N, C-alpha and C positions, 0 to 999 in steps of 0.2 A: 505493501499500501504505499503512496505518496500522498502525502497531504500539508499541502498551503494552509496560509491564513487567510482565507476571501475577504476578511474584513480587513485588512489593512491595506495600504494604499500600495501601486504597482501589483495589485496580486497577480495577475498574470505574468508576469517578468519571474516573481518566486516560484511558479507553479512550473515554469520553462526552466530555471536552475534548477530546482530538482528533478525533472525528467532527465537533464542532462546528467545530473548526479548518478542519478541512476542508471543510465545506460551505458555511462563509461564505467562505471565500479561494481556493474552487474557481474560479469565473467571472471573477474577479479575472485568475486564470493561466490559466485560458483564453483570455481577450479580450487578453491580453496577448500570448499565443505560448507561454507558457514550456513546460519540460517537466520538468515536478516528477513524480518517480517514487515517492517517498513522505515520508509527514509521518510520523517517530516520536517517541518518548518518547526524550530524551538522560538517562542515568542520572543520579540525583543523585551519584552517587559514582565513575562511569567517563566512558569517552566518548558512550554511545547507541549506537556502532553494533552492538558485539557486548556489547548489554548481560548477557546471561547470562552469558558470561566475566569481565565486568567489575566489577560491581557487588559493593563491597568487603562487602557481607551474605551474599554466596553464597560458595562455597569456592574459587573461580577465583583466590584471591589465598594458596591455600592449595598450593605445590610439589609437593605429592604428590598432590593431585587434578586437574590438568592439566599439558602439559609447555609451559608459556611462559617465557617470557624478558622481563627487565625490562632497558631501559636507561634512560639520564637522560632522554630523552623519549620514550620510545615503549614498546611492548611490540609482540612478536612470538606474534600467536595460533595456535591450531591450529584449524583451522576444522573444526567439529564435522558436517558431513556428510562430509569428505572429509581425513583427517587429513594428505595429503600435501601440501594447501595452507596455505599461511604470507601474513600480511597482517598488514603494522605499522601499529596506530592511535595516535592523539595521546591521552593523558591530559588530561584539558580542567580550567582551574582553577575551584575555585568560583564564582567571578565570571563564569564564560561561559552565557547564559543560552540559549543557542543557536549552533549553526552549519549552515552552508548547504555541505555535499560536491558540489563541482559536476566531473562529468567531461565528455570529449568524445569523442563519438562519430564517426566515417565512414559512410555508407551510404546506400541507398537510401530505407530506411525512416526517418531522422531529420528531426526540426526544420533547419531552413537555416543556422542558427549551430551543429549539432551537439551542444551543451549537453544534456548530463543534470543535474539536480539531485536530489539525498536531503536534505529539510532534516530536522535535530536539532532540537526543543525540549525545554529543561529543565522539567517540569511542578511540580517538588518541589524544597524547600529541602534544601539537604546535609544530610546528619546526621537530620535530623529527619523527612522525608519530608512536613512539612506544604506544602501546594499553594501556590503563587505565587497570585494573584487572574487571575481569567480576562482584566482588560482588559490585564495585566503579558507573557500568554502571548501574544493577540492582537497586543500592539506588539514583540515579539521575532519574532511571524510578518512581519509588516510590513516586519522589516530583514532579515530571511532572505530572504524575498523579494527585496529590493532588491539584494541580493547575484547574483538570477540574471540582472541587467542589467549590476550592476558592481560590480566585486570590491572593489578597494581602496576604504578608508574616507575619500571627498575630497568637494568640493563637489559633483558631479554624484550620487555616490553617495548623499547627504542631499537632495538635491532630488527622486530617486527614489521615498527613502523617504516624504517627504512625500505626494506624489502617491499613490503606493498607500494611504496613510492617511488622504488624504480619500477615494478611491474606496473604500474600505473603511466610514468613515461614512457616503457617500452609499447605498453598497450595504444599510449597517443601516437607514437610514432609508426609503429608498425602493423596495430591493429590484433595482435596477439599477447596473449599473458604467459610469462616465460618463468620459472624457476630459477633459484641462487644461480644454477649453471648456465641459464639461456636459454634452455629448453622448453618447447612449449607446453603446457600444462594442460590439464582436462583434454 
C-alpha cells in the first residue's frame, strides 16, 4: 500500500514521489526477501500512521472534534472505522525523516522470519510543507530498509545500509539489483 496525505498542499506531487520510491525500491525489497506492507507519507506535523487524526492542520488536536487523550510521549487514538479500538502512537520529533514500524506474525503464509514492515517517510519539511529533495527521501528509504534486517544503529546496520545504497545506485544505472560481488540477485 502506498499512501500520501491528501489534505496537504501538492498532494499529487507527494503521491508521485511515493509511487517513484515504491517503483525504484520494489526490486531491492523483493530480492532481499523483505515483507514491506506499506510505504506511507509521514505527516510533517504528526507521526504519519494516522495522519488524518494527528496532523496539526486538521481538527485532530481540537478536543471537541475527537476523543483522543494526550500523554507525554503518545496519543491514544480512536480508530476511525471502529471507535471501540484504540492504539497508542508516538509523536515523532521534527528531525525524524522516517521510521520502519516492524511487526511479527506467525503462520503458514508468512515469510520465514515473520517480519512485516510498514515504512513511513517524511516528504515535507515541518510547518512549511516544502518538499525535501528526492535524493534525501531516497536516502531515508535506504536507511529505513536497512531496519528490515537490523534494528539498532550499529556497525552491522550501517553496513547493510551501505549495501542498499550501492544496490540502489546500480539499479538506477543498469536496472538490475546486484549482490556484494556485483552479481544479479533474484
